[in-house]
DRENZAMAR-73384 format. One record per atom (N, C-alpha, C): x, y, z; residue in one letter. Coordinates in steps of 0.05 Angstrom, whole numbers, plus 5000, padded with zeros to 4 digits. Layout:
XYZA...
//
This chain:
456086345747M458986315749M460086565763M462586555772N463886785784N464486985762N463587235765S463687425743S466487525738S468187515757I470987585752I472487315753I473887245731K474986975728K476886915752K476686665761T477786615787T480086415787T481486415810V483586235815V483786175845V485385985853I485685935882I488285835891I489285715909V491685695924V493685485917V496285525925S498285315924S500585395942S502285195947L504585245964L507085165948L508985345945F511385285930F513785315948F515385115949I517885125965I520185195947I521685395954L523785505937L526585405944L526785155953G529385045958G529784985987G532284935996F532884846022F534085056040F533985306031A535285526046A533485636067A531085506071G529385596093G527385816084G527085856058I525186056049I522785926036I520386006045V517885896034V516386116019V515486055995C513686235981C510986105984C509386206003A506986066011A504486216002A502686075990Q500086185983Q498086056002Q496586216017T494986106038T492486266042T490486136053W487886266060W487986356089W486786576095S486386666123S483686796124S482586816148F479886926152F479887236152F477687346143Q477187626147Q474487656162Q474287856179S471887896195S469788026178S467487886176S465287986160S463288146176S463288096202G461388236220G458588126219G458187896206T455587776204T455787466206T453687336215D453587046215D451686946193D450887126175R448987056154R450386896132R448886736118K449986596095K450686796073K453086786063L454086956042L454286786016L452686865996N452486705972N454486775950N455287035949H456987115927H458787345936H461287335926I463287535932I464487625905I465087885903N465887995878N467688235882N469888245867F471788475869F472088605842F471888875842A472289025817A475189075812A476789095833D479689135831D480889005856D483489065862N484788935885N483889045912N482289255912S481489375937S478489375942S476889435921M473989465924M472489205918M470989115938G469388875934G466788875949G465088685943W462488655954W461888365960W460288325981A459288055988A456288075993A454787885983F451887895985F450887625996F448587646011G447587396023G444587396027G443787246047D440987186052D439787366073D437087376074T435687536094T435287396120T435687136121S435186976146S437786896159S437586856186D439886766201D440186466199D442086356214A442686066212A440285896222A438386016237F436185866247F433585916231F433886056208G431586096191G429886336198G430786496217N429286736226N429886966207N427687086196F428087316179F429087556194F431287676183I432387916195I432288146174I434288136156S434388336135S436588246115S436388336090G438388266071G441088366079G443188216070V445888296078V447488366053V448788596055F450488706034F452888826048F455288716041L457788806053L459488926032L461089126039K462889266021K465489316034K467689286018T470289356028T471689536007T473289726017T474889885999T477889846004T478589656021D481389606028D482089306026D480989176006G481588896002G480588706022G478588786038G477488616058G478588656086G480388846089G481388906116G479088996134G477189136122N474789216136N472389176118N470389026127W467888986113W465789146128W464289316112V462289486124V459589386114V457689356133K454989266127K453289496119K451989466096A450089676086A447589526075A445389546088T442989396081T441089556064T441589816059T439789976044T439289856017T436689816011G435889695986G435789395985G436689266007F436888976008F435188846030F433489006043E431988906066E430388646060E429388626036K427488406029K428588196011K431188216003Y432188055981Y434387855990Y434187605981D436387415982D437887445956D440387515958I442087565933I443787315929I443687215904S445186965898S447587015880S447687245865S449787285846S450187585840S452587655830S453087935824S455087955801S454988175787Y456788235765Y457388535766Y459988605767F460688885767F462288945742F461389145727F462789245703F465189415712F464689585731T466789765742T466389785772T467989935785S467589975814S464990115821S463790245801D461190395806D458790235795D459090115772Y456790005758Y456589695763Y454589615777G454289335783G451389235782G450988975779I448388845778I448388605796I446288575813V445988345829V443288215823V442987955829A440587815823A439887625846A437287575850G436387395871G433387365872G432287375896K429387345899K428387495923K425787535923Y424387635947Y424487425969Y424987515994Q425087326016Q422487186020Q420187326017D417587206024D416287056001D416187185977S414787055955S416486875938S419086915938G420886765920G420986865892G419587085886D419687205859D422487315855D423287325829G425987415823G426287715824G428787805828V429388095828V432188135817V432488355802V435088445793V435488735802V437688805814L438189075823L440689185810L440689445804I442989575791I443889805808I446489835810T447690075823T449490215803T449490475805L451190645788L453290795805L453290735831N455090885848N456490705869N457190465860G458690285877G457190165900G454490175898G452790045919G451590235939G451990495935L450790685953L447690685950L446790665926T443890645920T443490425899T441090315899W440390095881W437590145869W437290065844T434590075831T433789795825T431389715834A430489435832A428589395808A429089175793N427189085773N425888835784N423288855789T421788645803T419788505785T420288505759S418388395740S418688095736S420487965750F420987675746F419287505765F417987305755T416287135772T417786905784T420186845774E421786625784E424386715796E425286575816R427886635829R430086645808R431886835811I434286855794I436686755810I438186565797D440386445811D443086555802D443286655777D445986745768D445686955747D447687125745V447887335724V450687335713V450887375687D453487395674D453287575649D455487715643F455587885619F457887805602F457487815576A459687765557A461288005551A460088245554D461388495549D459888715563D460388965556A459089185571A456089215566A454989065546N452189095540N450588835543N451788605534N450288355531N450588175555N448288125568G448387955592G445987765593G446087575612W443987375615W443587315645W441187245652I440587145679I439086885676I439386705696V438086445695V436986385723V435086195724G433986135750G431985905750G430085915768R428285695773R426385655749R425485395745D423585325724D424585385696D427185345692G428385385665G428485675656G428485865675T428386145668T430986245655T430786375632I433086515620I432086785610I433486995616Y432987265605Y435687375594Y435487535573S437787665562S437387975562S439688115563S439688405561S441688495541S441088695525S442988805506S443689095513S442789185537N443289465545N444289475574N446189295580A447489295606A445589255630A443389115625G441589045647G439289245651G439089445634S436889635637S434189505632S434089315613S431589165607S432388885600S430388705602W430988415598W428788295580W429688105564T427787955546T428087665551T425787525555Q425787245561Q426687075537Q428186865542Q428986675522Q427886405529Q427686225509T426585965512T428785765518T428585635541S430685445549S430085165541S427485095538G426684825531G426684635554G426884745579T426784575603T425384725625T424384575645D423084705668D424684645694D427084535692V428684485716V430084745724V431084755748E432484995757E435185015744E435785265734L438385315722L440085485741L442385365749F443885485771F445985685762F447185645738A449485805731A449585855701A450586085693V450886155665V453586285661V454886215638D457486325631D457686375601D458286625593F458586695565F461486775560F462686665539T465386745531T465486965511T463287005496D462987235479D459987275475D459187465459A456387535456A454687315443A455987115432N454486895419N454586635434N456886565445I457386305456I456986305486I455086145496G454586135525G453685855534G453885815560H453385545572H451885575598H450185385604I448585385628I448785105641I448885105668S448684855683S446284865701S445084635706G442684625723G442184365736G439684335745A438884095760A438583855740A438783615751E438283365737E439983345711E442583405715T444583375693T443883555669T442583775674T441983955652T444384125645T445284105620L447484265610L446584375582L446484635580L445484765555L447684935543L447484955516N449385115501N447885295481N448985525476T447985695454T450385795438T449985825412Y452085935395Y450986165379Y448686275388D447486505374D446286705394D447686725417G446886925437G444386855452G443486605450G441086515465G438586505448G438786575423S436386545406S435486255406S437286075407S436685795411S438585665430S437585475446W439185335466W439085035460W441384905459A441484625453A442384465478A441284225481V441984055504V444583905498V446483905516A448983765512A448483465514A450383315503D450283025504D451282935532D449482845549T450182755576T449782465580T449582305558A449282015561A451481895577A450681735596G452681595613G453681755637G452882005639L453782165661L451782135685L452782175710P450982145733P448882365732P446382285740K444182475740K444182625766K445482855765L445983025789L445483315782L445483485803D445283775799D448083885795D448384065775Y450884195770Y450684495777Y452184585797F451684845810F453285075797F455385015783D456985235771D458185135745D458785325727I459985255701I461885485694I464185405682F466285605675F467685515650F467885695631F469385655606F471685855605F474085755601I476485925599I476686045571I475485915551N475486015524N472985905510N472785935485T470385845471T470185545469T472285395475S472185105472S472284955499S473885045517T474684895541T473184995566T471884805580G470384885604G470084665624G468984735647W468484545668W465784605682W464584405693T462184445710T462484265734T461384355757V461684205782V458984185795V458683985812G456083945825G456083755848G453883615851E453483435874E455483215875E455983115900A457582875905A460282885892A461583115893G464283145884G464683115854G462483165839T462583125810T463883355795T465783295778I467083485760I466883385731I465883545713L465883475685L467483685670L468583595647T470083785630T469183745601T469383955586S468683955557S470984085541S471583965518A473584075500A472384165474A469784145471D468484215446D466084405449D466684605466S464684825471S462084715483S462284515500G459984425515G458284215502G458984135478K457383935464K457383665478K459783575487T460083325501T461783385526T461383205546W462683235572W463782965581W466082985596S467182745608S467882805638S467882595654E468382615683E471382645689E471982805710Q474582815722Q474382715751Q476582615762T476582505789T477182725809T475282785827S475682995847S476982905872S476682645879G477682545904G475982605928G473582705924T471782765946T468882705937T467182675957N464382635951N462582855962N463783085971V462283305980V461183465956V459083615960D457983785938D459984005932D460284055906L462184265896L460484495885L461084745893F459284965887F460385165868F462985195866S464185415850S466685315836S467085395811V469485315796V470585555781V473185575779S474385785764S477185715755S477885785731F480585735719F481786005711F484486015714V485886255705V486986205677V487485955669D488285875642D487385595638D488185465616E487185195611E488284985630E490385055645N491584855663N490884905692N490885155701N490685215729N487885305738N486685145755G483985205764G483485115793G481285215804W480585155831W477485115834W476784965854I473984905859I473484925889I471185025897S470485035926S467884885930S467584785955G465284615961G464584595990G463184385997G462184346024G464384296044G463784386069G465584326091G468384446088G468584676075G471084816072G472884696050G471684546032T473284416011T474384615991T476984595985I478184735962I479884535947I479484505921L481084335904L482584515884L484884415875Y486284565854Y487584375835Y488084465810T489384305790T491384485775T493584355766T495484495749T495784365722T493984175716D494084035690D491284005678D489684215681G487084215668G484984035680G485683925704G483783745717G484383455714G486583385701S487383095700S487882995728S488883165745T489183105773T488183345789T486683285811W485783485829W486883425857W487883635871N488983605898N487483795916N487383725942S485983885961S487884085974S486784315983Q488284515997Q486784596022Q488284696042L487084786067L485785056063L483185076068S481785326066S481785476092S482285336115G482185456141G479285476151G477385346138S474585356146S473285086143S471285036160N469684796156N466884856147N466385106139Q463885196128Q463685136098Q461185116088D460885096059D461885346046D463685316026I464785546011I463185565985I461585775982L459685795961L460585965937L462586135941S463386315919S466286385923S467786395901I470586475901I470986695880I472386905888S473087125869S476087165870S477487095849M480387115847M481187335828M482787525837R483787735819R486087635803R487987485816T490287375803T490787105815T492886965806A493586705818A494586735846A494986975855S496087015883S494387205899S491987265890L490287445905L487387385900L485887335922G483087265919G481587245945G478987185943W477287175966W475186955962W474086845984Y471786665982Y469786756003Y467286656000C465286696021C463486456023C461986436045G460286206049G458486226073G457785996084D455985986107D457086126131D455186216149N455786346174N457686586172N457286736150G458786986147G461686946141G462486706132T465286646127T466386796103T468586936107I470087056085I472986976088I474186876067G476986796067G478586966047G481087016054Y482887186038Y485287026030Y486187056006Y488286895995Y490587075985Y492987015993S495187185985S497787025982S499687135969N502287015965N504287175980N505787045998F507787196014F510187036019F512587156020P514987016028P515287016058P516286796069S516786786098S518986586103S520386626125S522386426134S521186206149S522085966145I520885736159I521285756189I523685836197M524285836225M523986116238M524086326221D523786596231D521186706221D520686966226N518287106214N515786946217N515486786239N513086636243N511586756266N509386896261A507987046281A507086876304A506486616299M505386446320M507486246331M510086316328L512186126334L512086026363L511386196382N511386116410N508785976419N506985936401Y504385826408Y503985536400Y505785426384V505685146376V508285006383V508084766393T510484606399T510284346385T512384276370V512484016356V514883866368V514383626380Y516483476393Y515983176390Y518083016387P520783106380P520983186351P522983346344N523483426317N526483456314N527883266300P526883066281P525182846293P523582716276V521582516284V522682236276V522882056296S523781786290S521381596289S519381636305N516981466306N514481626303N513981806321K511681986319K512282246333K510782456325A511182716337A508482806349A508682956371I506383076384I506383376377I504083466367I503783746361I501983866382I503084036399D501584166420D500284426410D497584426408L496084656398L494684806421L495184736445S493584846468S493685146470S495885276460Q496085566461Q495385696435Q494985526414F494485626387F491585616379F490185416388S487385386379S485585296402S483385446406K481485376426K479085216415K478885216388N476685076376N477684866356N477584916330E478484716310E480984816296E482584616287S484884666271S484984486247S486584566227S487084386204S490084386200S491184156192I493984136187I494484016159I496784086147A497583976122A500583946122A501583726110L504383676108L505183666079L507183826071Y508183846044Y511083756042Y511783636020D514683586015D515883836003D518483825997L519884065988L519484125959L517783975946T516884045919T514184185919T512984205943G510384325946G508084125944G508683865941S506583655939S505383605967S502683585968L501283535993L501583236000L502683176024I503182906033I500882806049I499882966068L497582886084L496083136093L493583096100Q491883326109Q489883216129Q489383376150R487283316169R485783576175R483183556176T481483786181T479683746205T478583966216Q476683966238Q477783816262Q480283866269I481583746292I480783916316I479683786337K478583926359K480183906385K481983706387G483483676411G485883866413G487083886437P489384056441P491983946430P491983686424N494383556414N493783386389N495783366371I495583196347I497983006348I497482756343T499682566340T500182516311T502682556302L503382526274L505382306272L504582086259S506281856256S507881866230S510181736230N511781726206N511181496188N508981346194D508181126177D507581216149D508881096130G508381166102G509781416092G511281546109I512581796102I515581736096I516481806073T519281766066T521081946082T523281846093P525082026108P525882266092P525882496105G526682746092G525682996106G525883226093V525083476104V522283546093V520483636110Y517783706102Y516983976114Y514884086104I513684336114I510984276127I510684336152L508184296167L506684566168L504184566159K502584816159K500084756176K499484936195I497184916213I495585176212I492985146209I491185376209I489085336231I488785536248N486685516269N484085646260N482085626278S479385726270S479186026266S481286166275A481386456271A482786526245A483686326230G485086366205G487986426208G489086396232Q491986446236Q493586206226Q495886266215L497586066202L500086016218L500885766222Y503385696233Y504785506214Y507385566208T508885406189T511585326202T512285066199E514884986211E516084756194E518784766193K520184546180K520284306199K519684066189I519683826205I521183606191I522883456205I524583256193I523682976202I523282806183F522582526189F525082346183F525882186203N528082006200N527181736189N
//
């Protein structure tokens, strides 16, 4: 799971006076095209991103470790200590003390590395024979790692040493989440969902009768009772009894979902394949999509607050999320680069992106309550035709994001 509890985006319209309180994603330059598996922030400024040793073509290069001290304005590559390792997960207690987990690039054996100085140097524990997929801590001392072939280890001394636990399964375990030193949950391959109520001394299999037999890649509990897990083919499950039983929620997508995080029992976000971001404000009874500004797989999300966060994924993708006030007609940095005509719209509008985007763009249309009306992604042409079919006459907000993560927002009227 994401070690710092996460949240993700929304758009709120504050009335008809032309003021938008917009929460949006934009790109940050990572300086790499490597797959980034996990991103983590200790505070609003200091963060780390970790990834694979191979490039997009499978050629071995070197492990990737990025660090920022200014909220992602600048990401600095530092490979010292990571030359041979694919890192899949991280957990930071403080801005200095952190733990990452993964595997050797060549053998696939597991590795856990510890830093006491914010990532300047790392000490490796290479005693694990199986790949490690995730690490999580319940407090400053008690933590767990999980991985391939049903691997579970626990630590009671902040990761200095590890003791193997019995999982009762040999499938791969992808994610672990503990809400306190006793209560923890694991998600894995082939609908594997495990729970412990004694710190891992024993692990029990959840009741998954009637659920689709799929891989579940992440798991997140907001408290000791309520949690969610996500996985293949757009699958979302929720539990209200500390993981004993699970029920399906409707995601509205069939792409694989990789990461889930909630800020409270109602507000949560999920990331997945092809730049997918979903959000809910009612505990998952309804899920809506949001523009991520990317068409890459988003593998990890780290949210500091409901209005500040980051994601990472394939091809070195890093996204930044913030809440900012802006005028619909003024204060628009890209105002001269997009043309929408005619506006007001009686039949259809042409959106000219020829000066705004040279590659792909995504658009979203919101009403003045902030509800998403329509969305289109991976648009490659210089123009978009927007019809008023099925759109109730009124005032709407059009949001466009190009492949560089630049945002254009405009008021549009449908007659």
